[in-house]
KOLBA-103738 format. One line per 3 residues: number of its first residue (from 1); for each residue x, y negated, z of C-alpha. Coordinates in pm, whole numbers, plus 50000, padded with zeros to 5 digits. Each point is the difference from the previous one (the first is absolute). Layout:
residues N
NUM	X/Y/Z; ... .
This chain:
residues 937
1	54558/54013/50731; 49659/50080/49851; 49725/50053/50256 .
4	49835/50341/50000; 49627/50016/50069; 49938/50124/50349 .
7	49708/50241/49991; 49784/50075/50304; 50127/50307/50183 .
10	49680/50197/49945; 50022/49931/49627; 50361/50125/49978 .
13	49912/50313/50192; 49706/50073/49772; 50212/49947/49687 .
16	50255/50251/50127; 49742/50269/49925; 50026/49929/49625 .
19	50355/49925/49886; 49895/49935/49643; 49758/49728/50104 .
22	50253/49863/50245; 50255/49972/49721; 49754/49822/49772 .
25	49920/49750/50275; 50362/49933/50089; 50110/49961/49638 .
28	49707/49770/49918; 50066/49782/50306; 50368/49980/49917 .
31	49918/49911/49639; 49744/49729/50076; 50131/49857/50326 .
34	50240/49764/49817; 49709/49871/49792; 49784/49933/50303 .
37	50286/49840/50192; 50115/49807/49695; 49928/49647/49879 .
40	49630/49921/50039; 50006/49804/49674; 49647/49863/49979 .
43	49932/49982/50374; 50288/49804/50145; 49776/49844/50267 .
46	49788/50306/50077; 49992/50198/50323; 50229/50300/50027 .
49	49920/50285/49764; 50338/50173/50026; 50071/50353/50120 .
52	49938/49898/50362; 49638/49936/49902; 49979/50355/49867 .
55	50152/50131/50325; 49749/49806/50210; 49710/50120/49787 .
58	50117/50360/50049; 50047/49941/50370; 49645/49863/50024 .
61	49866/50295/49798; 50169/50234/50246; 49847/49814/50295 .
64	49653/50024/49846; 50002/50380/49964; 49877/50198/50303 .
67	50195/50314/50086; 49706/50220/49904; 49981/49841/49656 .
70	50377/50012/49950; 49996/50377/50053; 49760/50033/49710 .
73	50218/49798/49763; 50239/50181/49769; 50352/49911/49892 .
76	49848/49896/49668; 49767/49757/50182; 50301/49847/50177 .
79	50204/49976/49679; 49707/49836/49821; 49935/49737/50273 .
82	50372/49914/50012; 50023/49955/49623; 49667/49812/49987 .
85	50126/49761/50268; 50320/49956/49801; 49815/49918/49680 .
88	49696/49801/50118; 50171/49656/49967; 50269/50097/49747 .
91	49827/49813/49719; 50095/49675/50170; 50370/50089/49962 .
94	49992/50000/49618; 50256/49763/49849; 49958/49759/49712 .
97	50150/50257/49762; 49775/50274/50137; 49692/49779/49963 .
100	50094/49918/49640; 50029/50373/49934; 49662/50059/50162 .
103	49835/49728/49794; 50185/50114/49689; 50079/50356/49904 .
106	49823/50144/50306; 49691/49782/49962; 49772/50295/49916 .
109	50071/50181/50327; 49681/50020/50202; 49772/50238/50189 .
112	49693/50007/49779; 49764/50087/50284; 50091/49677/50179 .
115	50148/49763/49745; 49816/49847/49708; 50278/49784/49863 .
118	50360/50049/49890; 50267/49797/50179; 50033/49732/49734 .
121	49623/49953/50015; 50012/49986/50380; 50260/49723/49980 .
124	49802/49802/49741; 49686/50014/50215; 50194/49904/50311 .
127	50168/49710/49822; 49669/49862/49869; 49857/50019/50349 .
130	50307/49826/50143; 49954/49711/49757; 49658/49940/50158 .
133	50115/50018/50362; 49879/49721/50224; 50237/49747/50147 .
136	49961/50168/50338; 50097/50338/49853; 50301/49852/49821 .
139	50124/49835/50317; 49960/50320/50201; 50219/50195/49755 .
142	50243/49742/49861; 49994/49724/50259; 49874/49742/49749 .
145	49747/49956/49721; 50210/50112/49704; 49900/50061/49640 .
148	50001/50375/49934; 50227/50091/49708; 50119/50327/49851 .
151	50333/50092/50163; 50306/50007/49770; 50134/50319/49849 .
154	50350/49944/50141; 50065/50071/50368; 50246/49713/50043 .
157	49726/49756/49896; 49754/50111/50266; 49892/49734/50248 .
160	49882/50059/50352; 49645/49942/49875; 50043/50270/49734 .
163	50116/50248/50265; 49704/49922/50222; 49764/50051/49705 .
166	50153/50340/49926; 49992/50077/50372; 49628/49929/50028 .
169	49939/50227/49701; 50201/50284/50157; 49839/49949/50340 .
172	49658/50052/49847; 50107/50299/49794; 50240/50177/50237 .
175	49745/50270/50106; 49964/50096/49633; 50378/49987/49958 .
178	50045/50240/50293; 49786/50257/49822; 50178/49958/49667 .
181	50350/50005/50153; 49919/50336/50159; 49897/50143/49664 .
184	50213/49814/49743; 50294/49878/50207; 50143/49661/50096 .
187	50107/49752/49724; 50364/49921/50078; 50207/49689/49936 .
190	50167/50145/49691; 49672/50097/49840; 50028/50366/50098 .
193	49744/50192/50207; 50087/50144/50339; 49787/50311/50058 .
196	49829/50031/50336; 50007/50312/50219; 50189/50222/49758 .
199	49913/50361/50070; 49631/49948/50073; 49746/50086/49735 .
202	49783/49735/49841; 49691/50076/50208; 50183/49948/50328 .
205	50157/49679/49874; 49655/49888/49887; 49871/50064/50353 .
208	50292/49799/50147; 49928/49712/49762; 49628/50017/50073 .
211	50063/49970/50376; 50235/49706/49934; 49736/49842/49779 .
214	49722/50053/50255; 50138/49743/50245; 49881/49726/49765 .
217	49660/50143/49908; 49677/50121/50155; 50083/50347/50125 .
220	49677/50149/49869; 50096/49895/49648; 50264/50273/50016 .
223	49756/50285/50049; 49870/50035/49645; 50358/49999/49866 .
226	50101/50277/50240; 49700/50206/49907; 50033/49953/49624 .
229	50378/50019/49976; 50085/50244/50279; 49666/50179/50056 .
232	50003/49937/50374; 49961/49704/50228; 50071/50156/50337 .
235	50325/50189/49941; 50136/50027/49646; 50322/50204/49981 .
238	49972/50044/50376; 50055/49626/50046; 49763/49812/50234 .
241	49990/49708/49758; 49721/49793/50153; 50148/50036/50349 .
244	50337/49880/49871; 49829/49707/49829; 49843/49899/50330 .
247	50334/50023/50179; 50183/49785/49743; 49726/49736/49989 .
250	49981/49961/50377; 50377/50010/50046; 50059/49737/49731 .
253	49741/49776/50165; 50152/50044/50344; 50351/49900/49899 .
256	49925/49638/50081; 50248/49941/50277; 50259/49723/50002 .
259	50280/50233/49888; 49866/49956/49644; 50065/49625/50029 .
262	50302/49951/50228; 49988/49659/50162; 50363/49924/49920 .
265	49925/50048/49630; 49689/49784/50018; 50193/49716/50159 .
268	50261/49979/49726; 49769/50056/49702; 49835/49714/49819 .
271	49682/50148/49857; 49873/49842/49680; 49696/50225/49996 .
274	49746/49936/50276; 49875/50354/49947; 50340/50143/50092 .
277	50030/49767/50296; 49666/50118/50132; 50096/50367/49959 .
280	50312/49953/50208; 49819/49789/50259; 49725/50258/50030 .
283	50245/50279/50077; 50177/49779/50253; 49678/49950/50195 .
286	50008/50369/50107; 50204/50023/50318; 49919/50353/50115 .
289	49785/50302/49920; 49926/50295/50225; 49746/50268/50080 .
292	50038/49972/50378; 49635/49918/50033; 49721/50147/50209 .
295	49853/50114/49670; 50252/50255/49861; 49875/49952/49644 .
298	50060/49623/50001; 50300/49812/49869; 50050/49673/50190 .
301	50168/49714/49817; 50159/49715/50194; 50021/49695/49775 .
304	50091/49635/50027; 49870/49812/49695; 50146/49651/50008 .
307	49744/49845/49765; 49632/50039/49925; 50086/50128/49653 .
310	50207/50282/50147; 49726/50071/50252; 49743/50035/49723 .
313	50227/50213/49783; 50078/50228/50293; 49633/50018/50095 .
316	49915/50093/49641; 50280/50257/49987; 49885/50166/50321 .
319	49646/50019/49868; 50130/50157/49680; 50201/50256/50199 .
322	49695/50089/50206; 49793/50030/49685; 50267/50224/49848 .
325	50003/50217/50314; 49622/50032/49991; 50005/50099/49632 .
328	50288/50240/50059; 49826/50182/50282; 49686/50024/49789 .
331	50196/50138/49702; 50187/50253/50214; 49670/50119/50141 .
334	49853/50036/49653; 50296/50188/49851; 50146/50204/50287 .
337	49747/50000/50280; 49881/50352/49933; 50337/50155/49935 .
340	50293/49845/50188; 50078/49789/50301; 50151/49735/49774 .
343	49957/49667/50170; 50213/49715/50126; 50084/49881/50349 .
346	49882/49645/49935; 49634/49899/49983; 49991/49639/50115 .
349	50210/49682/49995; 49985/49740/50275; 50199/49683/50059 .
352	50043/49708/50237; 49819/49772/49751; 49674/50199/49999 .
355	49839/49778/50264; 50015/49679/49802; 49864/49770/50270 .
358	50259/50115/50251; 50279/49986/49746; 49897/49648/49892 .
361	50071/49873/50352; 50364/50107/49969; 50079/49815/49673 .
364	49973/49638/49890; 49838/50074/49664; 49644/50109/49927 .
367	50012/50370/49902; 49726/49964/49740; 49974/49996/49623 .
370	50005/49629/49916; 50039/49860/49651; 49839/49762/49755 .
373	49702/50222/49950; 49975/49985/49624; 50202/50106/49700 .
376	50286/49746/49983; 49986/50002/49620; 49633/49910/50009 .
379	50076/49724/50246; 50274/49863/49776; 49770/50009/49697 .
382	49722/49837/50201; 50182/49729/50192; 50206/49848/49720 .
385	49724/49951/49740; 49740/49921/50266; 50195/49699/50125 .
388	50179/49919/49674; 50333/50086/50167; 49975/49659/50167 .
391	50169/50000/50344; 49785/49706/50107; 49713/50244/50047 .
394	50210/50208/50237; 50021/49704/50236; 49626/49948/49971 .
397	49920/50360/50089; 50234/50002/50298; 49875/49661/50113 .
400	49640/50112/49964; 50063/50301/50225; 50170/49775/50254 .
403	49705/49760/50005; 49757/50289/50049; 50209/50132/50289 .
406	49997/49658/50168; 49624/49968/49962; 49950/50340/50157 .
409	50217/49910/50298; 49824/49665/50033; 49663/50177/50019 .
412	50118/50256/50258; 50174/49730/50206; 49687/49787/50012 .
415	49794/50299/50116; 50251/50066/50278; 50044/49636/50097 .
418	50365/50000/49900; 50200/49702/49873; 50142/50058/49653 .
421	50151/49778/49731; 50026/50168/49661; 50324/49936/49811 .
424	50135/50141/49675; 50356/49945/49883; 50124/50025/49642 .
427	50379/50012/49992; 50275/50047/49748; 50288/50143/50203 .
430	50361/50072/49906; 50178/50265/50206; 50370/50028/50085 .
433	50062/50198/49681; 49854/49727/49781; 49686/50199/49924 .
436	49678/49798/49977; 49668/50111/50145; 49641/49884/49986 .
439	49859/50031/50351; 49636/49947/50090; 49927/50022/50372 .
442	49673/49960/50184; 49904/50021/50364; 49667/50158/49914 .
445	49838/50317/50126; 50280/50229/49878; 49968/50358/49879 .
448	49936/50313/50199; 50142/50332/49888; 49664/50092/49845 .
451	49979/49673/49807; 50358/50027/49880; 49982/50357/49875 .
454	49640/50033/49883; 49945/49655/49848; 50306/49780/49961 .
457	50197/50269/49815; 49709/50148/49810; 49907/49852/49663 .
460	49629/49928/49973; 49933/50043/50374; 49872/49678/50152 .
463	50009/49984/50379; 49684/49790/50001; 49807/50311/49888 .
466	50127/50207/50294; 49777/50098/50293; 50240/49828/50237 .
469	49981/49665/49821; 49623/50022/49953; 49953/50069/50371 .
472	50212/49701/50105; 49911/49737/49743; 49645/50055/49874 .
475	49659/49934/50153; 49704/50234/50039; 49900/49945/49637 .
478	50348/50090/49878; 50090/49641/49910; 50351/49880/50066 .
481	50055/49761/50289; 50321/49857/49851; 50141/49887/49670 .
484	50216/50264/49839; 50150/49971/49653; 50151/50348/49952 .
487	49764/50241/49835; 50158/50230/49738; 50291/50151/50194 .
490	50267/49948/49733; 50135/49654/50078; 50296/50117/50207 .
493	50144/50176/49696; 50032/49664/49827; 50289/49940/50241 .
496	50214/50215/49773; 49978/49726/49737; 50246/49810/50221 .
499	50246/50279/50071; 50042/50374/50013; 49994/50053/50375 .
502	49797/49862/50287; 50057/50009/50373; 49698/49984/50229 .
505	49998/49923/50372; 49663/50004/50174; 49830/50031/50336 .
508	49630/50009/50073; 49871/49761/50266; 49853/50293/50196 .
511	50308/50223/49991; 50132/50126/50330; 50352/49939/50133 .
514	50062/49736/49730; 50060/50286/49756; 49984/49930/49630 .
517	50121/50155/49679; 50258/49926/49735; 50099/50153/49669 .
520	50174/49928/49671; 49883/50150/49671; 50002/49975/49624 .
523	49698/50085/49791; 50167/50336/49921; 50093/50094/50357 .
526	49916/50365/50051; 49952/49971/50375; 49979/49671/50184 .
529	50188/50004/50327; 49774/49814/50243; 50177/49942/50331 .
532	49864/49878/50330; 50159/49691/50151; 49910/49702/50216 .
535	49875/49710/49789; 49806/49678/50029; 49628/50018/49924 .
538	49937/49944/49630; 50160/50110/49676; 50314/49900/49813 .
541	50065/50115/49644; 50342/49944/49847; 50086/50066/49636 .
544	50344/49974/49844; 49947/49767/49704; 50117/50097/49652 .
547	50217/49732/49841; 49753/49918/49720; 49722/49958/50256 .
550	50219/49786/50225; 50078/49770/49706; 49630/49961/49924 .
553	49902/49929/50362; 50271/49738/50035; 49911/49841/49667 .
556	49639/49957/50111; 50115/49826/50318; 50252/49768/49838 .
559	49814/49919/49679; 49647/49990/50133; 49887/49752/49734 .
562	50031/50272/49735; 49733/50201/50178; 49766/49722/50109 .
565	49733/50074/49741; 50040/50377/49994; 49704/50214/50107 .
568	50221/50211/50227; 50106/49806/50312; 50359/49971/50114 .
571	50097/50326/50167; 49978/49860/50355; 49685/49795/49945 .
574	49720/50257/49974; 49826/49940/50331; 49824/49666/50036 .
577	49835/49994/50343; 50171/49845/50300; 49957/50309/50221 .
580	50188/50223/50037; 50294/49763/49965; 50247/50088/49725 .
583	50364/49910/50058; 50247/49998/49710; 50373/50045/50056 .
586	50235/49985/49701; 50381/50010/49973; 50177/49669/50059 .
589	50161/50031/49658; 49662/49976/49831; 49886/49654/49897 .
592	49655/49965/50148; 49783/49766/50204; 49857/50072/50342 .
595	49630/50077/50051; 49955/50160/49663; 49697/50204/50109 .
598	49701/49797/49882; 49679/50072/50190; 49645/49870/50012 .
601	49789/49953/50309; 49749/50284/50016; 49746/49789/50190 .
604	50057/49668/49821; 49703/49774/49927; 50122/49998/49642 .
607	49844/50341/49949; 49645/50067/49886; 49855/50330/50119 .
610	49755/50257/49869; 49897/50328/50160; 49946/50270/49738 .
613	49862/50337/50108; 50279/50236/50104; 50256/49726/50065 .
616	50088/49822/50321; 50013/49673/49810; 50131/49850/49679 .
619	50159/49656/50003; 50077/49783/49701; 50164/49665/49945 .
622	50160/49769/49748; 50211/49826/50264; 50301/50235/50013 .
625	50109/49979/49638; 50329/49833/50090; 50093/50285/50232 .
628	49854/50297/49815; 49988/50032/49623; 49817/50335/50018 .
631	49622/50021/50012; 49924/50308/50211; 50101/50131/50342 .
634	49882/50302/50192; 50057/49992/50376; 50268/49739/49948 .
637	50193/50194/49731; 50027/49845/49654; 49835/50194/49716 .
640	50213/49891/49701; 49752/50054/49719; 49718/49749/50013 .
643	49630/50071/49990; 49778/49863/49724; 49696/49771/50003 .
646	50006/49931/49627; 49662/50169/49960; 49815/49719/50179 .
649	49835/49712/49820; 50052/49749/50279; 50253/49897/50105 .
652	50179/50083/49675; 50315/50162/50141; 50148/50066/49659 .
655	50218/50288/49878; 50315/49876/50173; 49831/50025/50342 .
658	50228/49720/50119; 49711/49827/50176; 49863/50287/50207 .
661	50041/49961/50377; 50230/50194/50230; 49791/50281/50147 .
664	50100/50160/50329; 49818/50327/50068; 49986/50124/50358 .
667	49942/50367/49930; 49984/50226/50304; 49876/50310/49819 .
670	50202/50003/49675; 49701/49918/49784; 50176/49762/49765 .
673	50048/50212/49682; 50376/49964/49961; 50214/50189/49752 .
676	50228/50274/50130; 50298/49762/49986; 49798/49728/50180 .
679	50098/49746/49734; 49647/49920/49891; 49634/50096/49995 .
682	49897/50317/49823; 49769/49822/49756; 50125/49644/50051 .
685	49665/49904/50157; 49929/49916/50361; 49711/50206/50139 .
688	49858/49686/50164; 50063/49762/49707; 49639/49881/49983 .
691	50011/49888/50363; 50331/49828/49939; 49876/49806/49697 .
694	49680/49907/50183; 50211/49858/50282; 50218/49809/49752 .
697	49688/49855/49836; 49871/49893/50340; 50334/49836/50073 .
700	49982/49813/49668; 49655/49874/50096; 50139/49897/50340 .
703	50268/49792/49830; 49743/49843/49769; 49779/49907/50298 .
706	50283/49841/50196; 50146/49772/49733; 50049/49637/50107 .
709	49720/49756/49935; 49980/49916/49631; 49941/49667/49829 .
712	49889/50055/49642; 50145/49669/49889; 50346/50114/50110 .
715	49997/50358/49872; 50325/50106/49844; 50107/50355/49918 .
718	49711/50141/50203; 50084/50369/50049; 49979/50254/50276 .
721	50352/50100/50097; 49993/50370/50085; 50267/50270/49934 .
724	49756/50254/49862; 49923/49792/49690; 50210/50125/49713 .
727	50130/49800/49708; 49970/50296/49768; 49713/49950/49754 .
730	49917/50096/49646; 49869/49650/49936; 50169/49725/50199 .
733	49729/49736/50017; 49803/50026/50325; 50146/50171/50307 .
736	49850/50171/50301; 50158/49746/50233; 49833/49712/49817 .
739	49718/49845/50200; 49680/49896/49820; 49889/49648/50096 .
742	49633/49910/50022; 49840/49677/50109; 49935/50137/50351 .
745	50304/50221/50052; 50210/50273/49849; 50023/50378/49965 .
748	50240/50271/49888; 50030/50094/49634; 49810/50325/50032 .
751	49724/50156/49795; 49767/50017/50300; 50026/49624/50051 .
754	49963/49929/49628; 49684/50207/49995; 49853/49839/50312 .
757	50067/49648/49871; 49866/50077/49654; 50320/49860/49853 .
760	50042/50028/49622; 50274/49743/49952; 50336/49960/50174 .
763	50198/49683/49946; 50369/50002/50073; 50228/49696/50006 .
766	50375/50039/49980; 50154/49675/50123; 50277/49859/50212 .
769	49780/49757/50188; 49648/49973/50141; 49764/49984/49702 .
772	49656/50078/50138; 49867/49668/49872; 49981/50130/49644 .
775	49724/50245/50106; 49658/49890/50121; 50016/50105/50365 .
778	49625/49971/50037; 49963/50247/49717; 50313/50213/50044 .
781	49960/50375/50039; 50295/50240/49989; 50294/49764/49979 .
784	50359/50117/50044; 50291/49761/50044; 50349/50141/49960 .
787	50355/49876/49994; 50168/50244/49766; 50257/49960/49728 .
790	49841/50041/49659; 50278/49927/49756; 50086/50289/49773 .
793	49800/50129/49709; 49927/50318/50196; 49876/49792/50291 .
796	49746/49831/49777; 49904/50323/49827; 49918/50155/50336 .
799	49770/49710/50079; 49823/49922/49674; 50034/50296/49764 .
802	49805/50239/50224; 49692/50213/49974; 49971/50096/50366 .
805	50041/49869/50351; 50115/50280/50224; 49927/49974/50370 .
808	49878/50298/50202; 49784/50056/49694; 50047/49903/49640 .
811	49789/49719/49845; 49969/49928/49631; 50085/49643/49898 .
814	49708/49910/49780; 50120/49649/49918; 50251/49739/50114 .
817	50068/49629/50010; 50365/49908/50003; 50147/49659/50085 .
820	50372/49944/49959; 50253/49726/49921; 50007/49922/49630 .
823	50371/50058/49958; 49959/50351/50144; 49709/50059/49764 .
826	50208/49892/49702; 50282/50233/50102; 49774/50303/50043 .
829	49754/49957/49715; 50186/49804/49730; 50313/50050/49798 .
832	50126/50287/49792; 50098/50220/50297; 49723/50236/50109 .
835	49998/49956/50377; 49649/50130/50053; 49808/50280/49832 .
838	49851/49881/49669; 49657/50154/50072; 49994/49819/50332 .
841	50106/49671/49842; 49722/50030/49742; 49744/50050/50275 .
844	50097/49673/50175; 49805/49682/49920; 50097/49643/50078 .
847	49731/49854/50225; 50167/49669/50084; 50335/49849/49904 .
850	50138/49706/50193; 50333/49824/49989; 50163/50211/50272 .
853	49776/50303/50032; 49764/50228/49817; 49698/50205/50094 .
856	49965/50334/49818; 49720/50253/50002; 49985/50371/49944 .
859	49669/50164/49905; 49793/49685/50060; 49978/49963/50382 .
862	49728/49802/50179; 50024/49629/50066; 50276/49916/50249 .
865	49964/49809/50326; 50353/49858/49977; 50055/49624/50029 .
868	50175/49937/49675; 50052/49635/50091; 50232/50104/50283 .
871	50208/50240/49793; 50188/49711/49834; 50103/49882/50345 .
874	50109/50348/50116; 50141/50159/49688; 50362/49951/50108 .
877	49927/50211/50308; 49798/50267/49820; 50157/50301/49838 .
880	49683/50178/49900; 49627/50020/50070; 49792/50300/49897 .
883	49631/50067/50044; 49945/50376/49984; 49643/50101/49923 .
886	49969/50356/50121; 49745/50272/49951; 49950/50354/50120 .
889	50238/50192/50219; 50186/50328/49968; 50138/50227/50274 .
892	50256/50269/49920; 49845/50330/50120; 50348/50116/50101 .
895	50036/49709/50242; 49873/49995/50359; 49794/49709/50133 .
898	49953/49953/50373; 50025/49621/49996; 49651/49944/49863 .
901	49849/50185/50293; 50222/49802/50239; 49890/49665/49855 .
904	49638/50110/50000; 50012/50102/50366; 50189/49688/50109 .
907	49832/49728/49793; 49675/50151/49881; 49896/49738/49743 .
910	50148/49702/50182; 50339/50006/49822; 50081/49627/49974 .
913	50238/49913/50287; 49964/49640/50124; 50291/49762/49962 .
916	50004/49907/50370; 50097/50254/50268; 49725/49899/50243 .
919	49743/50058/49727; 50144/50347/49936; 49964/50094/50366 .
922	49638/49884/49993; 49927/50185/49677; 50169/50329/50095 .
925	49985/50043/50380; 49956/50378/49981; 50275/50032/49741 .
928	50245/49813/50222; 49913/50242/50281; 50035/50308/49781 .
931	50340/49891/49867; 50111/49888/50349; 50076/49647/49879 .
934	50033/49704/50230; 49716/49751/49965; 50213/49716/50129 .
937	50281/49821/49822 .
């Protein structure tokens, strides 16, 4: 049997005074009740908007009207508020056929004073907006991030997504529809129009529609329409229009009790739209409402929100109701204050959640707005490109935070005299459901509620800039007392490169009652449910790993050799210091070796140290190349992109930068100019590069000073072995690691030494045995002896067909003398094949031709001091001898030179290092002290 609307008794009594109006109301209700109680086609998951909602709205309206005000109201007022309540949500009951009619033949229906666009235009604009909805918006409406498409023309082809799209359109436009239905009628299933309130003239129906429309608009926006269309705001046609608007708005707001979302329905429904789920949950939080309060104008709401999201939505709703009450009272005073006693019984709303601190003690969650405090779309656009969508960086960022937390707890523990051993665990865990998680756990300082909400979850907010952190961990000058790597406040969001959801468990070391916090969230989570629970001190972050990421992480573990020379370390191998200790735990099914975390000793004697301004210290070394292929660390964390020293003249580091040292920066105050993604330096240059190169030059000098004692008669391949010397040269003849031999000692191949010795000729012997006896040792100046393969045509070209010698500066080769085996000469200079440049060959003159060797000259060099008589004896051991006569020098203005100043300060003009160690100590006592070299062998 069809339910008949039950009107409030006072309303029925008032209608009895005007039988015509009563008949219109009864007929209209009877006509539209089946529509309202019918199939809610586009809102299958929505809260109840059936005829019982209309009854409750009318009941609330009745309860809002004081007796004095009710006496003033006419039967027409009562008829209008009943019909307005009936129609205010009727637009949401339109069917697919009715909507097609509205968008088709009825598309031009509109109220010109309010509506700019026809219905087809409204749909087109809505659809274009929907195509640009964020992922968060799509999930809230559809339950997933779908691609928005135009719904089909046939009803049987509609999907659930199509219905939700139509539903969102109708939800937005239903206040307008209420107005138009009152005037034009309701578009029925068969395409016909069902007139509304037959028997009332158009002006009254317009008023009814306007009141229905007003519940979705600013009430003051109605005033100009009333004045222009009906010539009166206060009481057109003896209808208290504004008063009725206030009643409907407040009553519609106040129907928020659980009867609109019966619990038994909620339990059996599976909501695909989070928005619908939240609407039902919100109504279910209201357990009771009453006005039995010491303040007779106050409505008290007893609520039990089960989650922080429901708490916040209820809190917002109650604020909106109070705002609506305040506006309503102000409007009633403006319109009726001088004429009638038209007011409402309700002025204030109170609830059991108003005192948030007290309420928070009764629930396990934090009743606060908590979310990733940035637009999730911006975060997605930022995080992926910033880290190259590489999940390895996610581990680095999480590990970096864990290390910082351990350092902070270490500092606090030392101040308090507490024993503490910092430990970080990296685990790949598989749960009972076969799901795999990356878990990074530390026993560091842990997060307080303030840190969690205001910094951890807020993009761009670094805790190290907070007053709390500055007070604890900086000195009187504002300098940090501890190492801390985090600086930009975005690293945690890199975790979503691993998976879509993270779970965080944390407890601050100073928390009372062992209370910590836990939550799970995706990057799109509207409200993060942070719950209090007892935890261990520290933080654990767990992320469900996407399959493609899991495959990559496992591949790096099992096929490590593929990644050995990559700039980016293996995902678990970012942190290189021994403390805090990093423990790695991988599934037994993975093929891996134990102790995969490779570290270096922070205080090892293998490090050299400099102290640039603004930095605690900077260490560098060449001794960890087997363990670390990267060249830069900051506070123990690898910086994948190397720095550059290619701009320096000495040592010549070369473009490949393969021979630069590992640099470990201990940076307490975040001065190292890192890129936002922390993968490299902003300009590729170290801010203290001059100091670093100076220290490297001093170390080269130290090695040169501490060579074993040297016997000139036994010299063979006399070079200084040092990693900084590069093999990259434009002209491969004389190298920076060659040592120049003089009658009293030796020196480095450097322009400063060449200048101080007045050297204008360098003689280099390429041999496979000791061959010093072919040079007059009493007259030798600038001799180099090298064991180097010189076989190919290019090898010889690089030695003899040259115009320059390039050391730290470039020297022009003015002339040359070349001695080589005769068979090699014949191969290079004779025959029909052009193996050397013709112009060069024409410039070469034969100075001496013997049976097994020849002496050639280029540009008429000076007389040689070679013992030609000994060459016959040694020619089988000699590959090549060249005397380079050099002149001038050229320095590239784009290159930096600090080495000359270093050599000048260390050696002054005394650049020839004695062959014997004891003589070096005697000659350079101050230099040995300055370089901290032992004077005893």
